[in-house]
N, C-alpha and C positions, 0 to 999 in steps of 0.2 A: 453566509452561503446558503442558497436554497436547496431544497430536497433534490431537484433535478440535477443541479450542479454536483452534489455529492455522488449521485448515481453515475453520471458521466465520468467524473474524476475517478471513482472507484473502478469502473470498467476499464479505463485506460491504464491506470496504475496496476490493477490486479493482473491484467493481461500481460503487461510488460514484466512485472515481477515474477509471475509464474513461468514466463518464457525464459527469463534469466536463470531461475533456479531449477525448474523441472524440465526445461526444454520443450514443454507442451503447455497449452492452455489448460485451465482447470474447469472450463465450462462457464457459461454466462453468469449464472447466479453466484457460483463460487468466486469467480474473478471480481465481481462487484463487491461481494462481502470482504474478500481479501484486500481489495483496494481501499475500501472505507476504513477497515481496521488498520491497514497500513498507513492511511492518511492520519489517523489519530495517533498511532505510535510514532510515525515520522514527525508529526507536528510537535509531539511532546519532546522528542529527542532534539529537534532543531531549536525549540524554545529553551530547553535546558542549556544548549550550547550558545544561546544568545543570538540566533539568526532569525528568529520570528517563527510564525506558525503558518499553517495552511489557511489562506485568506481569500480564496477565490479559484476560479478555473483559469489558471495561468501556468506558464512553464515552470516557475519556481514551485508551485504547489504540486504539480505533477511529479517533479523530481523528488521532492520530499516524500510524497506518497509512495513512489516506487521504492525508495530507500527503506521506508517503513514496511512495505509489503515484503521486500527481500528479507528484512530482519525477522518478520513474523514467520515467513516460510522456513528460514533456517532454524529458528527455535522449534517450530513444529516438527521438522525432520529430525532434530536432535532428540526431542522427547519421544517421538514414535519409534526411533531406532533403538532406544534403550529398553523399550517394553517388549 
């Protein structure tokens, strides 16, 4: 997957993930970062479960990245609320 594909995937997944968890977007740069990290986390989770990884800019990859972004946001909120 190319650099531009990661940016686009990150923007879409980060925006959807932050809307699901926070009910608001996190801003352009934070949504992209969240989506890229979410794609990595989601790819690791889906690979561990035997479903494959993020392999391009397609619907499956977006769903996996959104799930990863939601997981990252929930972990972040749990850590921040404890401190």
